[in-house]
ZAROTOR-890418 format. One record per residue (C-alpha): residue number from 1; x, y, z. Coordinates in nm, 3 decimals, decimal comma. Layout:
// ZAROTOR-890418
rec seq->NUM; east->X; north->Y; up->Z .
...
//
This chain:
// ZAROTOR-890418
rec seq->1; east->-0,705; north->-3,491; up->-0,774 .
rec seq->2; east->-0,535; north->-3,659; up->-0,487 .
rec seq->3; east->-0,284; north->-3,852; up->-0,722 .
rec seq->4; east->-0,267; north->-3,611; up->-0,992 .
rec seq->5; east->-0,129; north->-3,319; up->-0,804 .
rec seq->6; east->0,156; north->-3,513; up->-0,640 .
rec seq->7; east->0,202; north->-3,683; up->-1,015 .
rec seq->8; east->0,205; north->-3,295; up->-1,116 .
rec seq->9; east->0,446; north->-3,198; up->-0,910 .
rec seq->10; east->0,719; north->-3,442; up->-1,003 .
rec seq->11; east->0,657; north->-3,332; up->-1,366 .
rec seq->12; east->0,713; north->-3,046; up->-1,264 .
rec seq->13; east->1,036; north->-3,142; up->-1,075 .
rec seq->14; east->1,190; north->-3,346; up->-1,372 .
rec seq->15; east->1,160; north->-3,038; up->-1,554 .
rec seq->16; east->1,327; north->-2,777; up->-1,384 .
rec seq->17; east->1,634; north->-2,991; up->-1,252 .
rec seq->18; east->1,706; north->-3,249; up->-1,509 .
rec seq->19; east->1,635; north->-3,025; up->-1,835 .
rec seq->20; east->1,865; north->-2,754; up->-2,003 .
rec seq->21; east->1,530; north->-2,500; up->-2,019 .
rec seq->22; east->1,439; north->-2,608; up->-1,612 .
rec seq->23; east->1,858; north->-2,510; up->-1,570 .
rec seq->24; east->1,806; north->-2,198; up->-1,776 .
rec seq->25; east->1,519; north->-2,051; up->-1,619 .
rec seq->26; east->1,681; north->-2,146; up->-1,257 .
rec seq->27; east->1,997; north->-1,931; up->-1,367 .
rec seq->28; east->1,773; north->-1,657; up->-1,521 .
rec seq->29; east->1,591; north->-1,654; up->-1,170 .
rec seq->30; east->1,907; north->-1,546; up->-0,993 .
rec seq->31; east->2,125; north->-1,350; up->-1,256 .
rec seq->32; east->1,944; north->-1,233; up->-1,556 .
rec seq->33; east->2,205; north->-1,073; up->-1,740 .
rec seq->34; east->2,483; north->-1,305; up->-1,729 .
rec seq->35; east->2,267; north->-1,562; up->-1,884 .
rec seq->36; east->2,168; north->-1,274; up->-2,151 .
rec seq->37; east->2,550; north->-1,229; up->-2,187 .
rec seq->38; east->2,559; north->-1,601; up->-2,263 .
rec seq->39; east->2,324; north->-1,581; up->-2,587 .
rec seq->40; east->2,013; north->-1,675; up->-2,416 .
rec seq->41; east->1,649; north->-1,522; up->-2,562 .
rec seq->42; east->1,476; north->-1,438; up->-2,226 .
rec seq->43; east->1,220; north->-1,320; up->-2,370 .
rec seq->44; east->1,123; north->-1,662; up->-2,573 .
rec seq->45; east->1,233; north->-1,837; up->-2,252 .
rec seq->46; east->0,994; north->-1,651; up->-1,956 .
rec seq->47; east->0,733; north->-1,703; up->-2,219 .
rec seq->48; east->0,725; north->-2,021; up->-2,207 .
rec seq->49; east->0,717; north->-1,963; up->-1,835 .
rec seq->50; east->0,442; north->-1,781; up->-1,842 .
rec seq->51; east->0,258; north->-2,056; up->-2,099 .
rec seq->52; east->0,346; north->-2,322; up->-1,891 .
rec seq->53; east->0,209; north->-2,162; up->-1,587 .
rec seq->54; east->-0,123; north->-2,084; up->-1,745 .
rec seq->55; east->-0,207; north->-2,408; up->-1,854 .
rec seq->56; east->-0,123; north->-2,574; up->-1,525 .
rec seq->57; east->-0,357; north->-2,262; up->-1,391 .
rec seq->58; east->-0,616; north->-2,386; up->-1,637 .
rec seq->59; east->-0,558; north->-2,788; up->-1,580 .
rec seq->60; east->-0,594; north->-2,712; up->-1,187 .
rec seq->61; east->-0,972; north->-2,511; up->-1,251 .
rec seq->62; east->-1,055; north->-2,768; up->-1,462 .
rec seq->63; east->-0,997; north->-2,992; up->-1,216 .
rec seq->64; east->-1,206; north->-2,801; up->-0,935 .
rec seq->65; east->-1,491; north->-2,766; up->-1,156 .
rec seq->66; east->-1,688; north->-3,089; up->-1,050 .
rec seq->67; east->-1,670; north->-2,959; up->-0,693 .
rec seq->68; east->-1,689; north->-2,575; up->-0,663 .
rec seq->69; east->-1,947; north->-2,327; up->-0,836 .
rec seq->70; east->-1,798; north->-2,056; up->-1,097 .
rec seq->71; east->-1,853; north->-1,733; up->-0,976 .
rec seq->72; east->-1,721; north->-1,397; up->-1,116 .
rec seq->73; east->-1,497; north->-1,308; up->-0,798 .
rec seq->74; east->-1,338; north->-1,655; up->-0,792 .
rec seq->75; east->-1,060; north->-1,481; up->-0,945 .
rec seq->76; east->-0,947; north->-1,295; up->-0,659 .
rec seq->77; east->-1,005; north->-1,580; up->-0,419 .
rec seq->78; east->-0,796; north->-1,819; up->-0,600 .
rec seq->79; east->-0,482; north->-1,601; up->-0,664 .
rec seq->80; east->-0,464; north->-1,495; up->-0,315 .
rec seq->81; east->-0,509; north->-1,886; up->-0,235 .
rec seq->82; east->-0,211; north->-1,967; up->-0,485 .
rec seq->83; east->0,027; north->-1,645; up->-0,333 .
rec seq->84; east->-0,030; north->-1,813; up->0,009 .
rec seq->85; east->0,052; north->-2,153; up->-0,101 .
rec seq->86; east->0,318; north->-2,052; up->-0,252 .
rec seq->87; east->0,498; north->-1,829; up->0,040 .
rec seq->88; east->0,460; north->-2,098; up->0,300 .
rec seq->89; east->0,600; north->-2,375; up->0,115 .
rec seq->90; east->0,845; north->-2,139; up->-0,002 .
rec seq->91; east->0,932; north->-1,982; up->-0,323 .
rec seq->92; east->1,150; north->-2,229; up->-0,569 .
rec seq->93; east->1,002; north->-2,520; up->-0,430 .
rec seq->94; east->0,819; north->-2,744; up->-0,589 .
rec seq->95; east->0,777; north->-2,998; up->-0,310 .
rec seq->96; east->0,678; north->-2,679; up->-0,060 .
rec seq->97; east->0,414; north->-2,545; up->-0,257 .
rec seq->98; east->0,253; north->-2,893; up->-0,249 .
rec seq->99; east->0,333; north->-2,917; up->0,128 .
rec seq->100; east->0,150; north->-2,590; up->0,205 .
rec seq->101; east->-0,152; north->-2,683; up->-0,062 .
rec seq->102; east->-0,214; north->-2,989; up->0,167 .
rec seq->103; east->-0,199; north->-2,811; up->0,474 .
rec seq->104; east->-0,432; north->-2,485; up->0,336 .
rec seq->105; east->-0,673; north->-2,770; up->0,243 .
rec seq->106; east->-0,693; north->-2,920; up->0,536 .
rec seq->107; east->-0,719; north->-2,578; up->0,739 .
rec seq->108; east->-1,038; north->-2,518; up->0,490 .
rec seq->109; east->-1,230; north->-2,839; up->0,551 .
rec seq->110; east->-1,155; north->-2,875; up->0,921 .
rec seq->111; east->-1,119; north->-2,473; up->1,025 .
rec seq->112; east->-1,472; north->-2,419; up->1,016 .
rec seq->113; east->-1,540; north->-2,672; up->1,243 .
rec seq->114; east->-1,269; north->-2,610; up->1,471 .
rec seq->115; east->-1,191; north->-2,212; up->1,474 .
rec seq->116; east->-1,523; north->-2,095; up->1,330 .
rec seq->117; east->-1,493; north->-1,744; up->1,336 .
rec seq->118; east->-1,114; north->-1,724; up->1,232 .
rec seq->119; east->-1,215; north->-1,939; up->0,896 .
rec seq->120; east->-1,159; north->-1,673; up->0,655 .
rec seq->121; east->-0,845; north->-1,547; up->0,824 .
rec seq->122; east->-0,684; north->-1,875; up->0,909 .
rec seq->123; east->-0,443; north->-1,938; up->0,646 .
rec seq->124; east->-0,327; north->-1,580; up->0,649 .
rec seq->125; east->-0,234; north->-1,633; up->1,025 .
rec seq->126; east->-0,088; north->-1,949; up->0,923 .
rec seq->127; east->0,126; north->-1,776; up->0,662 .
rec seq->128; east->0,258; north->-1,485; up->0,888 .
rec seq->129; east->0,375; north->-1,742; up->1,167 .
rec seq->130; east->0,563; north->-1,955; up->0,928 .
rec seq->131; east->0,740; north->-1,618; up->0,768 .
rec seq->132; east->0,758; north->-1,467; up->1,119 .
rec seq->133; east->0,944; north->-1,827; up->1,225 .
rec seq->134; east->1,085; north->-1,938; up->0,871 .
rec seq->135; east->1,126; north->-1,636; up->0,671 .
rec seq->136; east->1,180; north->-1,823; up->0,321 .
rec seq->137; east->0,883; north->-2,124; up->0,417 .
rec seq->138; east->0,853; north->-2,412; up->0,479 .
rec seq->139; east->1,127; north->-2,574; up->0,212 .
rec seq->140; east->1,223; north->-2,281; up->0,060 .
rec seq->141; east->1,594; north->-2,148; up->0,091 .
rec seq->142; east->1,714; north->-1,792; up->0,223 .
rec seq->143; east->1,765; north->-1,563; up->-0,075 .
rec seq->144; east->2,045; north->-1,425; up->-0,195 .
rec seq->145; east->2,080; north->-1,085; up->-0,105 .
rec seq->146; east->2,150; north->-0,893; up->-0,449 .
rec seq->147; east->2,163; north->-0,550; up->-0,554 .
rec seq->148; east->1,839; north->-0,418; up->-0,593 .
rec seq->149; east->1,728; north->-0,277; up->-0,947 .
rec seq->150; east->1,587; north->0,057; up->-0,789 .
rec seq->151; east->1,293; north->0,240; up->-0,918 .
rec seq->152; east->1,482; north->0,540; up->-1,013 .
rec seq->153; east->1,298; north->0,832; up->-0,813 .
rec seq->154; east->1,448; north->1,124; up->-0,861 .
rec seq->155; east->1,520; north->1,371; up->-0,627 .
rec seq->156; east->1,134; north->1,480; up->-0,494 .
rec seq->157; east->1,229; north->1,866; up->-0,429 .
rec seq->158; east->1,106; north->2,056; up->-0,724 .
rec seq->159; east->1,328; north->2,219; up->-0,988 .
rec seq->160; east->1,254; north->2,591; up->-1,057 .
rec seq->161; east->1,100; north->2,537; up->-1,370 .
rec seq->162; east->0,820; north->2,325; up->-1,246 .
rec seq->163; east->0,763; north->2,605; up->-1,017 .
rec seq->164; east->0,518; north->2,779; up->-1,205 .
rec seq->165; east->0,379; north->2,463; up->-1,294 .
rec seq->166; east->0,254; north->2,413; up->-0,962 .
rec seq->167; east->0,134; north->2,766; up->-0,907 .
rec seq->168; east->-0,094; north->2,688; up->-1,237 .
rec seq->169; east->-0,253; north->2,347; up->-1,041 .
rec seq->170; east->-0,278; north->2,510; up->-0,720 .
rec seq->171; east->-0,470; north->2,792; up->-0,843 .
rec seq->172; east->-0,678; north->2,555; up->-1,028 .
rec seq->173; east->-0,790; north->2,338; up->-0,766 .
rec seq->174; east->-0,869; north->2,616; up->-0,554 .
rec seq->175; east->-1,103; north->2,745; up->-0,823 .
rec seq->176; east->-1,239; north->2,408; up->-0,895 .
rec seq->177; east->-1,544; north->2,365; up->-0,653 .
rec seq->178; east->-1,666; north->2,749; up->-0,836 .
rec seq->179; east->-1,702; north->2,572; up->-1,172 .
rec seq->180; east->-1,768; north->2,269; up->-1,136 .
rec seq->181; east->-2,113; north->2,053; up->-1,049 .
rec seq->182; east->-2,135; north->1,909; up->-0,688 .
rec seq->183; east->-2,126; north->1,548; up->-0,804 .
rec seq->184; east->-1,755; north->1,642; up->-1,005 .
rec seq->185; east->-1,661; north->1,849; up->-0,644 .
rec seq->186; east->-1,711; north->1,526; up->-0,445 .
rec seq->187; east->-1,538; north->1,294; up->-0,735 .
rec seq->188; east->-1,253; north->1,564; up->-0,668 .
rec seq->189; east->-1,255; north->1,503; up->-0,246 .
rec seq->190; east->-1,250; north->1,124; up->-0,342 .
rec seq->191; east->-0,918; north->1,176; up->-0,572 .
rec seq->192; east->-0,778; north->1,348; up->-0,302 .
rec seq->193; east->-0,840; north->1,072; up->-0,089 .
rec seq->194; east->-0,652; north->0,805; up->-0,284 .
rec seq->195; east->-0,370; north->1,032; up->-0,423 .
rec seq->196; east->-0,290; north->1,034; up->-0,066 .
rec seq->197; east->-0,324; north->0,683; up->0,006 .
rec seq->198; east->-0,129; north->0,601; up->-0,379 .
rec seq->199; east->0,126; north->0,850; up->-0,250 .
rec seq->200; east->0,197; north->0,718; up->0,106 .
rec seq->201; east->0,222; north->0,350; up->-0,072 .
rec seq->202; east->0,475; north->0,538; up->-0,333 .
rec seq->203; east->0,709; north->0,608; up->-0,022 .
rec seq->204; east->0,782; north->0,227; up->0,047 .
rec seq->205; east->0,751; north->0,144; up->-0,306 .
rec seq->206; east->0,959; north->0,374; up->-0,522 .
rec seq->207; east->1,171; north->0,486; up->-0,197 .
rec seq->208; east->1,214; north->0,226; up->-0,017 .
rec seq->209; east->1,207; north->-0,079; up->-0,287 .
rec seq->210; east->0,921; north->-0,247; up->-0,033 .
rec seq->211; east->0,610; north->-0,353; up->-0,211 .
rec seq->212; east->0,283; north->-0,400; up->-0,022 .
rec seq->213; east->0,012; north->-0,602; up->-0,079 .
rec seq->214; east->-0,168; north->-0,479; up->0,250 .
rec seq->215; east->-0,178; north->-0,101; up->0,228 .
rec seq->216; east->-0,576; north->-0,126; up->0,314 .
rec seq->217; east->-0,477; north->-0,218; up->0,618 .
rec seq->218; east->-0,395; north->0,126; up->0,743 .
rec seq->219; east->-0,670; north->0,318; up->0,527 .
rec seq->220; east->-0,909; north->0,116; up->0,653 .
rec seq->221; east->-0,783; north->0,173; up->1,026 .
rec seq->222; east->-0,758; north->0,502; up->0,948 .
rec seq->223; east->-1,114; north->0,489; up->0,808 .
rec seq->224; east->-1,249; north->0,281; up->1,134 .
rec seq->225; east->-1,053; north->0,531; up->1,373 .
rec seq->226; east->-1,247; north->0,811; up->1,279 .
rec seq->227; east->-1,596; north->0,629; up->1,243 .
rec seq->228; east->-1,551; north->0,519; up->1,604 .
rec seq->229; east->-1,372; north->0,793; up->1,768 .
rec seq->230; east->-1,691; north->1,030; up->1,634 .
rec seq->231; east->-1,987; north->0,714; up->1,698 .
rec seq->232; east->-1,870; north->0,541; up->1,996 .
rec seq->233; east->-1,602; north->0,746; up->2,190 .
rec seq->234; east->-1,865; north->1,077; up->2,088 .
rec seq->235; east->-1,516; north->1,338; up->1,966 .
rec seq->236; east->-1,632; north->1,606; up->1,758 .
rec seq->237; east->-1,541; north->1,532; up->1,420 .
rec seq->238; east->-1,275; north->1,759; up->1,349 .
rec seq->239; east->-1,054; north->1,596; up->1,637 .
rec seq->240; east->-1,189; north->1,259; up->1,539 .
rec seq->241; east->-1,011; north->1,303; up->1,193 .
rec seq->242; east->-0,756; north->1,448; up->1,363 .
rec seq->243; east->-0,683; north->1,157; up->1,537 .
rec seq->244; east->-0,756; north->0,882; up->1,297 .
rec seq->245; east->-0,392; north->0,888; up->1,107 .
rec seq->246; east->-0,270; north->0,777; up->1,455 .
rec seq->247; east->-0,473; north->0,496; up->1,469 .
rec seq->248; east->-0,343; north->0,365; up->1,127 .
rec seq->249; east->0,037; north->0,440; up->1,244 .
rec seq->250; east->-0,058; north->0,246; up->1,578 .
rec seq->251; east->-0,111; north->-0,036; up->1,313 .
rec seq->252; east->0,154; north->-0,020; up->1,101 .
rec seq->253; east->0,395; north->0,026; up->1,387 .
rec seq->254; east->0,264; north->-0,278; up->1,537 .
rec seq->255; east->0,261; north->-0,510; up->1,166 .
rec seq->256; east->0,548; north->-0,320; up->1,030 .
rec seq->257; east->0,786; north->-0,432; up->1,322 .
rec seq->258; east->0,756; north->-0,787; up->1,159 .
rec seq->259; east->0,694; north->-0,705; up->0,818 .
rec seq->260; east->1,041; north->-0,537; up->0,803 .
rec seq->261; east->1,223; north->-0,844; up->0,901 .
rec seq->262; east->1,158; north->-0,990; up->0,560 .
rec seq->263; east->1,202; north->-0,875; up->0,190 .
rec seq->264; east->1,074; north->-0,900; up->-0,174 .
rec seq->265; east->0,762; north->-1,142; up->-0,213 .
rec seq->266; east->0,781; north->-1,248; up->0,145 .
rec seq->267; east->0,757; north->-0,906; up->0,281 .
rec seq->268; east->0,457; north->-0,840; up->0,046 .
rec seq->269; east->0,266; north->-1,136; up->0,137 .
rec seq->270; east->0,329; north->-1,071; up->0,500 .
rec seq->271; east->0,171; north->-0,751; up->0,451 .
rec seq->272; east->-0,087; north->-0,936; up->0,286 .
rec seq->273; east->-0,165; north->-1,157; up->0,574 .
rec seq->274; east->-0,187; north->-0,837; up->0,793 .
rec seq->275; east->-0,422; north->-0,699; up->0,640 .
rec seq->276; east->-0,661; north->-1,002; up->0,646 .
rec seq->277; east->-0,629; north->-1,047; up->1,013 .
rec seq->278; east->-0,757; north->-0,656; up->1,019 .
rec seq->279; east->-1,010; north->-0,738; up->0,788 .
rec seq->280; east->-1,114; north->-1,061; up->0,991 .
rec seq->281; east->-1,119; north->-0,819; up->1,328 .
rec seq->282; east->-1,328; north->-0,555; up->1,138 .
rec seq->283; east->-1,576; north->-0,776; up->0,971 .
rec seq->284; east->-1,646; north->-1,013; up->1,280 .
rec seq->285; east->-1,653; north->-0,765; up->1,562 .
rec seq->286; east->-2,000; north->-0,715; up->1,538 .
rec seq->287; east->-2,023; north->-0,513; up->1,862 .
rec seq->288; east->-1,801; north->-0,244; up->1,767 .
rec seq->289; east->-1,732; north->-0,203; up->1,394 .
rec seq->290; east->-2,099; north->-0,359; up->1,327 .
rec seq->291; east->-1,936; north->-0,598; up->1,136 .
rec seq->292; east->-2,090; north->-0,641; up->0,709 .
rec seq->293; east->-2,312; north->-0,344; up->0,843 .
rec seq->294; east->-2,032; north->-0,118; up->0,896 .
rec seq->295; east->-2,058; north->0,228; up->1,077 .
rec seq->296; east->-2,314; north->0,446; up->0,909 .
rec seq->297; east->-2,387; north->0,863; up->0,934 .
rec seq->298; east->-2,001; north->0,908; up->0,950 .
rec seq->299; east->-2,111; north->1,229; up->0,875 .
rec seq->300; east->-1,853; north->1,561; up->0,898 .
rec seq->301; east->-1,913; north->1,869; up->1,094 .
rec seq->302; east->-2,243; north->2,085; up->0,991 .
rec seq->303; east->-2,028; north->2,365; up->0,869 .
rec seq->304; east->-1,868; north->2,136; up->0,641 .
rec seq->305; east->-2,126; north->1,949; up->0,502 .
rec seq->306; east->-2,109; north->2,182; up->0,190 .
rec seq->307; east->-1,958; north->1,986; up->-0,089 .
rec seq->308; east->-1,709; north->2,334; up->-0,124 .
rec seq->309; east->-1,624; north->2,352; up->0,237 .
rec seq->310; east->-1,547; north->1,989; up->0,222 .
rec seq->311; east->-1,338; north->1,999; up->-0,063 .
rec seq->312; east->-1,115; north->2,270; up->0,069 .
rec seq->313; east->-1,089; north->2,086; up->0,416 .
rec seq->314; east->-0,994; north->1,794; up->0,214 .
rec seq->315; east->-0,759; north->1,948; up->-0,045 .
rec seq->316; east->-0,577; north->2,127; up->0,292 .
rec seq->317; east->-0,512; north->1,820; up->0,420 .
rec seq->318; east->-0,434; north->1,632; up->0,139 .
rec seq->319; east->-0,195; north->1,894; up->0,055 .
rec seq->320; east->-0,047; north->1,898; up->0,322 .
rec seq->321; east->0,019; north->1,514; up->0,384 .
rec seq->322; east->0,138; north->1,512; up->0,031 .
rec seq->323; east->0,375; north->1,798; up->0,087 .
rec seq->324; east->0,521; north->1,601; up->0,388 .
rec seq->325; east->0,592; north->1,281; up->0,210 .
rec seq->326; east->0,761; north->1,522; up->-0,025 .
rec seq->327; east->1,002; north->1,690; up->0,222 .
rec seq->328; east->1,024; north->1,346; up->0,376 .
rec seq->329; east->1,164; north->1,218; up->0,040 .
rec seq->330; east->1,390; north->1,454; up->-0,012 .
rec seq->331; east->1,518; north->1,442; up->0,339 .
rec seq->332; east->1,831; north->1,249; up->0,454 .
rec seq->333; east->1,612; north->1,025; up->0,589 .
rec seq->334; east->1,472; north->0,961; up->0,240 .
rec seq->335; east->1,841; north->0,958; up->0,093 .
rec seq->336; east->1,882; north->0,711; up->0,321 .
rec seq->337; east->1,613; north->0,467; up->0,260 .
rec seq->338; east->1,674; north->0,468; up->-0,082 .
rec seq->339; east->2,048; north->0,413; up->-0,004 .
rec seq->340; east->1,899; north->0,098; up->0,152 .
rec seq->341; east->1,696; north->0,012; up->-0,104 .
rec seq->342; east->1,953; north->0,007; up->-0,412 .
rec seq->343; east->2,269; north->-0,076; up->-0,170 .
rec seq->344; east->2,148; north->-0,256; up->0,165 .
rec seq->345; east->2,476; north->-0,402; up->0,222 .
rec seq->346; east->2,665; north->-0,055; up->0,146 .
rec seq->347; east->2,395; north->0,078; up->0,363 .
rec seq->348; east->2,463; north->-0,127; up->0,676 .
rec seq->349; east->2,834; north->-0,067; up->0,610 .
rec seq->350; east->2,805; north->0,300; up->0,697 .
rec seq->351; east->2,639; north->0,255; up->0,961 .
rec seq->352; east->2,277; north->0,285; up->0,856 .
rec seq->353; east->2,000; north->0,060; up->1,050 .
rec seq->354; east->1,808; north->-0,110; up->0,768 .
rec seq->355; east->1,511; north->-0,235; up->0,996 .
rec seq->356; east->1,491; north->0,069; up->1,190 .
rec seq->357; east->1,487; north->0,281; up->0,874 .
rec seq->358; east->1,235; north->0,039; up->0,687 .
rec seq->359; east->1,028; north->0,061; up->1,000 .
rec seq->360; east->0,987; north->0,415; up->1,024 .
rec seq->361; east->0,916; north->0,427; up->0,680 .
rec seq->362; east->0,647; north->0,176; up->0,707 .
rec seq->363; east->0,466; north->0,355; up->1,013 .
rec seq->364; east->0,475; north->0,716; up->0,848 .
rec seq->365; east->0,364; north->0,540; up->0,495 .
rec seq->366; east->0,087; north->0,388; up->0,768 .
rec seq->367; east->-0,017; north->0,728; up->0,887 .
rec seq->368; east->-0,057; north->0,897; up->0,542 .
rec seq->369; east->-0,228; north->0,616; up->0,410 .
rec seq->370; east->-0,488; north->0,631; up->0,733 .
rec seq->371; east->-0,551; north->1,054; up->0,655 .
rec seq->372; east->-0,658; north->0,928; up->0,344 .
rec seq->373; east->-0,883; north->0,708; up->0,460 .
rec seq->374; east->-1,059; north->0,937; up->0,731 .
rec seq->375; east->-1,090; north->1,179; up->0,444 .
rec seq->376; east->-1,265; north->0,906; up->0,235 .
rec seq->377; east->-1,496; north->0,812; up->0,562 .
rec seq->378; east->-1,616; north->1,142; up->0,633 .
rec seq->379; east->-1,709; north->1,184; up->0,248 .
rec seq->380; east->-1,885; north->0,824; up->0,196 .
rec seq->381; east->-2,055; north->0,893; up->0,526 .
rec seq->382; east->-2,003; north->0,558; up->0,657 .
rec seq->383; east->-1,721; north->0,269; up->0,646 .
rec seq->384; east->-1,758; north->-0,122; up->0,601 .
rec seq->385; east->-1,511; north->-0,362; up->0,575 .
rec seq->386; east->-1,447; north->-0,398; up->0,212 .
rec seq->387; east->-1,229; north->-0,105; up->0,297 .
rec seq->388; east->-0,949; north->-0,334; up->0,436 .
rec seq->389; east->-0,970; north->-0,609; up->0,176 .
rec seq->390; east->-0,771; north->-0,717; up->-0,070 .
rec seq->391; east->-0,903; north->-0,537; up->-0,360 .
rec seq->392; east->-0,875; north->-0,226; up->-0,190 .
rec seq->393; east->-0,494; north->-0,286; up->-0,181 .
rec seq->394; east->-0,451; north->-0,315; up->-0,549 .
rec seq->395; east->-0,618; north->-0,002; up->-0,623 .
rec seq->396; east->-0,272; north->0,227; up->-0,499 .
rec seq->397; east->-0,094; north->-0,036; up->-0,640 .
rec seq->398; east->-0,239; north->0,027; up->-1,005 .
rec seq->399; east->-0,218; north->0,377; up->-0,948 .
rec seq->400; east->0,161; north->0,414; up->-0,858 .
rec seq->401; east->0,257; north->0,209; up->-1,102 .
rec seq->402; east->-0,009; north->0,407; up->-1,397 .
rec seq->403; east->0,110; north->0,725; up->-1,309 .
rec seq->404; east->0,481; north->0,590; up->-1,271 .
rec seq->405; east->0,683; north->0,443; up->-0,970 .
rec seq->406; east->0,959; north->0,665; up->-1,061 .
rec seq->407; east->0,841; north->1,029; up->-1,028 .
rec seq->408; east->0,730; north->1,161; up->-0,705 .
rec seq->409; east->0,445; north->1,305; up->-0,902 .
rec seq->410; east->0,348; north->0,941; up->-0,997 .
rec seq->411; east->0,093; north->0,846; up->-0,803 .
rec seq->412; east->-0,120; north->1,182; up->-0,773 .
rec seq->413; east->-0,135; north->1,163; up->-1,146 .
rec seq->414; east->-0,260; north->0,777; up->-1,149 .
rec seq->415; east->-0,490; north->0,828; up->-0,862 .
rec seq->416; east->-0,654; north->1,111; up->-1,055 .
rec seq->417; east->-0,682; north->0,877; up->-1,396 .
rec seq->418; east->-0,749; north->0,574; up->-1,258 .
rec seq->419; east->-1,054; north->0,745; up->-1,066 .
rec seq->420; east->-1,166; north->0,943; up->-1,312 .
rec seq->421; east->-1,149; north->0,634; up->-1,612 .
rec seq->422; east->-1,350; north->0,392; up->-1,347 .
rec seq->423; east->-1,652; north->0,668; up->-1,267 .
rec seq->424; east->-1,704; north->0,749; up->-1,639 .
rec seq->425; east->-1,648; north->0,397; up->-1,742 .
rec seq->426; east->-1,892; north->0,316; up->-1,488 .
rec seq->427; east->-2,151; north->0,569; up->-1,567 .
rec seq->428; east->-2,219; north->0,446; up->-1,920 .
rec seq->429; east->-2,166; north->0,094; up->-1,946 .
rec seq->430; east->-2,250; north->-0,228; up->-1,757 .
rec seq->431; east->-1,922; north->-0,333; up->-1,847 .
rec seq->432; east->-1,708; north->-0,115; up->-1,665 .
rec seq->433; east->-1,485; north->-0,399; up->-1,527 .
rec seq->434; east->-1,386; north->-0,499; up->-1,904 .
rec seq->435; east->-1,351; north->-0,108; up->-2,024 .
rec seq->436; east->-1,128; north->-0,020; up->-1,718 .
rec seq->437; east->-0,892; north->-0,330; up->-1,795 .
rec seq->438; east->-0,916; north->-0,275; up->-2,125 .
rec seq->439; east->-0,777; north->0,106; up->-2,068 .
rec seq->440; east->-0,534; north->0,010; up->-1,852 .
rec seq->441; east->-0,375; north->-0,231; up->-2,015 .
rec seq->442; east->-0,332; north->-0,009; up->-2,307 .
rec seq->443; east->-0,204; north->0,255; up->-2,088 .
rec seq->444; east->0,091; north->-0,022; up->-1,938 .
rec seq->445; east->0,162; north->-0,099; up->-2,265 .
rec seq->446; east->0,144; north->0,254; up->-2,423 .
rec seq->447; east->0,379; north->0,429; up->-2,077 .
rec seq->448; east->0,591; north->0,127; up->-1,917 .
rec seq->449; east->0,715; north->0,413; up->-1,718 .
rec seq->450; east->0,396; north->0,531; up->-1,614 .
rec seq->451; east->0,231; north->0,862; up->-1,768 .
rec seq->452; east->0,446; north->1,123; up->-1,578 .
rec seq->453; east->0,763; north->0,851; up->-1,654 .
rec seq->454; east->0,697; north->0,835; up->-2,057 .
rec seq->455; east->0,678; north->1,282; up->-2,055 .
rec seq->456; east->1,008; north->1,283; up->-1,800 .
rec seq->457; east->1,147; north->1,059; up->-2,056 .
rec seq->458; east->1,067; north->1,267; up->-2,338 .
rec seq->459; east->1,195; north->1,581; up->-2,200 .
rec seq->460; east->1,552; north->1,420; up->-2,141 .
//
């Protein structure tokens, strides 16, 4: 493997720098419209890139077989480590990826001996330090700032023609506990929590063009904040519930200060690094967070224990949270955020402070993600470290994309669709992951702009 790795890196470098195909790929990465104008079929070009990347991934997996056991959860670990290696090395740098892989390999081998408790987060700490000091990676180059593609988010103020639908939906939500069994009432509360979680991420993605891979950190901080204030501080449940989003907002303020200094994939990976640091803290601080055992017996007050009462409590806070996010998106602040997303240099030229604007959006998104975490914590009655892990961050991403990133209603519809599909498939088959994945792929192919985006396009 030691010999084979550098040979593959050399071969890749020669392909991308000494062949016409490689030159076209690098050109298309910088300006796809110009390459298309030259008559290059980009679908074939990038299909070739995908095939080559898949081949190399399979080759790497085959080389690992003699030294690692195969498991059903190795995909998440491998993909995260691959992202870390690419980002530390620098996007577009083959030799940077090789250098970063050697660095991560040494850390994984000897980090357990030197810093045993920090071993699960060591590579993320290194990535965070590298990105803060050198935002484009060890051997990467500064990104060329081009006009953002823009998510096309329409004005968040509801049109008059939709007021009737909003009234119908509101009446239906109020009447829901009166007609549904308690299981589905609790399911609806979970949808409220994740709808708020996804809507907060949509503020970053749709309005600000900032894709976060670590948004679960603030969902988890809200959940742990509520649980610890209730169990350790002895606060009443309503007070702990209301204060929990402030804990998440404080974490978002700290992490966001560093994240907004970066863009694109570097921003996304730094958010992931901070989320993994949060996971390491709650996973290993047994004296406070309970470690793997989590925080148990996190129940609502006695007057909120019935399904209907907690449903209305969650509906009130989730509805208020979504409404406030819509107001923020439609305000001058939201318009400035969209301007910064679409034309960063023009926004700066008219006096908009991009970092302050994006940092504020980051804190607001963290606050409402924490509110969703508080709803979820008192729903489940316990809080565990998995609430802050990378797979939890994937869920709101899927919900936003499934519903439609170009619509303010997208994350709400996406959250409902995802959680209902997940619940139904899990109840009726042991192969729920296969079934859920197949259905999600079918939905994405059928609705490339998301469920809401597809219907908006038909009306247009």
